[in-house]
N, C-alpha and C positions, 0 to 999 in steps of 0.2 A: 354512715356506718361500715366498716370493713369488712369483708366475707370470714372472716376467722372470728370474731366476734359475733357475728349471725350464728356460724356452726356451734359456737360456743353455748348461745342462749338455747340452740336447739338440742343440743346433748345434755345440757342441765334439766331442762323442762322435760326432756324424755325419761331421764332416771328418776325424776322427782313426781312425775304421774304415773309412772310404772308403779311406784312403792305406793301413792296414793289411791290409784285407781286398785290395786291388788288388796287396799285395806278397806276402800269405802270411805276414805278421806278427802277433803280437798286439798288437791297438790300445793297449794298456796303456801299453805303452813312449812311447805318445804323449799318453796320456790322464792319468795320473798325475801330471808334470810340470806339464801345464797345471793341473789340478784343486788341487794344492799350491802353486803359485806364483801363478798368477791368481784360483783359486776359494778361496785362504785355508782349505783342507778339511785336516783331519788325514792326517797320511800313511798311515795304517793304513786310513782310512776310505776315503781315494782307492783304495788297493789294493784292497780289498774290492769297491768299484764297479767297477775295473777287470776283475776276475775274473768280474763278471758280464757286462761289457762284452767281453769275449773270447768267453765261451760263446755270446753272441747274435750277435756278428761271425760265429763260425764257424758256426752253425746259418744265418744270414741269408744267408752265400755259398756253402754247402753246395750249396743246390739248384740255382742256377744253374750253378755249378762242374759238378755230377753231370749235369745236363740236357746243358751243354756237352761233356761226355767228356771234360774235361781233369783230372779227379781220379784219381788210380791208387789206388783203393781198397785192393787186395792189398798194393801197396806200403808204403800208409800203416800198414796194420796190421803187418805186418813190422818196419818202422821203429819203430814206437812202442814194441813191445817194447824195445827198446835205449835209446829213449829215458827209457822210465819206469825201469829197471833203474841207469841212470846219475843218475837224479833222487834215487832211493831212495838211492844211494851218496853222494851231495852232501849230503843230510840227516845221513847217518852221519858224515862228514866235517868236517860244518859245526863252525866253530872252531878247526879244526886248523890252517887255512892262512891267513896274515895277509891281510886284504880288500884292502889298496893292493896287493900283489902278485898279487891275483887280477884286480884292475880294470886292471892293467898288463899282464898276460898276456890278458886279453879284449881288450883295444886293439890289442894286436900281430895277434891272430889275427881281428879284423873289419880290419885293415889288408891283411893277406895275401889275405883273401878277395876283398875289394874287389881289388886287383891280381890276383887270378885270374880273377874274373868279368869285368873289364876285357880282359885276355888273349885271354877266349873270348867274343869280340863278336857271334858268330852260331852260332843253334841248328843241329844237323844237322837237314836236311830228308829224309834217307833213312836206313834203318836200316843198320847196321855190318855189315862182311862177315859172312859166317858162321862166318869162324875166332874172330871175337872175341866169340863168344856166351858170356855167364858162367853158369855150369853151376846157380849159385843161381837166377839169372833164368829160367831154361829150364825147371828143376824146378818152381818157385812160378809159373809162367805170368805173368810180372811184366811183361814187353813188351807194349807197347800202341800207341793211335795217337788222335790228335785232331785235330778239324776247328780249323783257323787260319784266321779270316774275315779277317785281314789279307792273308793269300796267296792266299785263296780256295780251299784246298783241304786235304784230309788229309794231316797229318804222321804216319810211322810212325816209332817210336823203341825202343829196346833200351836195357835197365837194365843197365849194367855195375859191376862190383866192390861186388856187394853187400856182402861181407863189408868191405870197407873203409867203405862207406857205414854200416853198423851201427858200425862203432869210433868213426866221427865223431858219428853221432848219439847213441852212449854219452857222449860227451865232450860234446855238447851239453846233454844233460840234467844231467850232473853240473856244468858250469859254470852254467847258470841256476838251479838249485839253490841252488847256494854264494852266488849273488850275489843271488836273488831276482828274475829276471830271466826274461822269455820267452824261450825255445829257437828259435823263429821266424827269428830272427835269424841264428842260427849254421846252422839247418836247410837253409835253401834254399842257401846256399853250397855247404854239403857235397852236398846233391841236384846242384846245378849242374855241380861240380867232379869229384868224385867219381865220384855214379853217371851222369853226361853226360847227364842230363833237360835238355828244353825249358824254359826258365826259367819258362812258362805254367804247365806241369803242377807245376814244383816250388812254383811260389806256391799253386797250386791244393789240392796236395797237402799243403802245409805249413797251410793253412789249415783243411784237414778235422782235423788231429793236433791243432792247438793248443787245439781246443774239448774235445778227450779230457782231455788233460792239465790244463787248467783246470777241467774238470768235476770232476774229483778231489780239488782242493783248495778248492773252493768251499764243501762242508760245515764245513769246519774253522774258515774265517772267519765262517760262518753262527753257528757255534756261540760264537765268539767277540763277537758282537755288533759285528761291524767291518763288517757289510754293512747299511748305513742305507738303508731303503725309499724315501724321500723323494728320495735322492741317486742309488739304483740305478737306480730306476725310470726318469728321463728318460734315463739314462746307458744304459740298454740298449735302449730305445726309438729312440734317436738311432743307435745301435750296429747294429741291425736293417735301418735303411733305407740307413746308410753303406756297410754290407756288400753288400747288395744293390747296391747303386750302382758300388762297388768290382769288385765279379764284372762287372759289364755292361763297364766299362771295360776290365778286364783281357782279355776275349774280344775285345776290338777293337782297343786298341793294338799296334803293332808290337813284335817281341820285342825290337829293340835299345833301342828308347827305354823299355819297361822294366827292362833290364838297367841301363841309365845310370841311370834314375831309384834303382833300388835301391842301386846303388853310391854315389850320392850319400849314401843314407842311411845306409849302414856307414860312409863317415869321417864323417859328422859324430857319430855314436853312439860311435866311435872316438875322436875328439878328448874328446869329453863324459868316456869313460872314463880318457883320459891324465889330464884334470883330477883326477877323482876319484880316481886313484893318488896323486895329488902333493898331495892333501888341499883341492883347490879345489872346492868344491861349489856348483855352479848350482842344480840340481834333483836330484830325486829321481827313482830310473829302479826299473820294477817290470813286472812281468805283461810 
């Protein structure tokens, strides 16, 4: 592999990871289509490199998010239990549900998520009244606060409807396993609409969670020989740099702008899934 190609891989992964890290999504959903369509890389090798990039993106963005107190680690651990169980269920159910039907269902879910996120254009700036305290959230000490640089002050928030949130996380893990895509694109709308988290906290917490999920599957891809060092190395390096940049942008950009950007990404992915449902394959989607 020549130097120009390695530089191209680095640049592509940097841009994809910056966007993915800022939105709290797995960067593979951007990297895999680019590597397969423009880089002419085999889909399995591209997915292997994507898995590495997701881990690098999560690790690269974790430190700034944790320093900025945006990541709710307690909540991430609780939700990851449901997501992992959903992913395991998806593996068991793989092949039982027609793939076109899954793509159609996923597209509908993405459209509804986009509509819900647009309907809730502003984040809560004060904690909810004591009467609305969730018993799970209170018992597990999930409520927290974060500094919002755009507003210049700290924002307190409460975690609502933890039971519903875990149910949605189970569904996110299930669908992601059945379709072979990252669940970050479903986790953030679930945290935003069900748990009523500020969009920045949702993105940072999702970024923390996707690294754990990806690490669990990386070993399988490595054993299969689908992680090629010559490709994965520049992708991983670019992902680390991109994730750090994305984290810095997230901490400084306004919540409303971030929400609109995420809605645009949701709509684009929903259109792609609808095309996939009807057999129109533009490019692969994974991780």
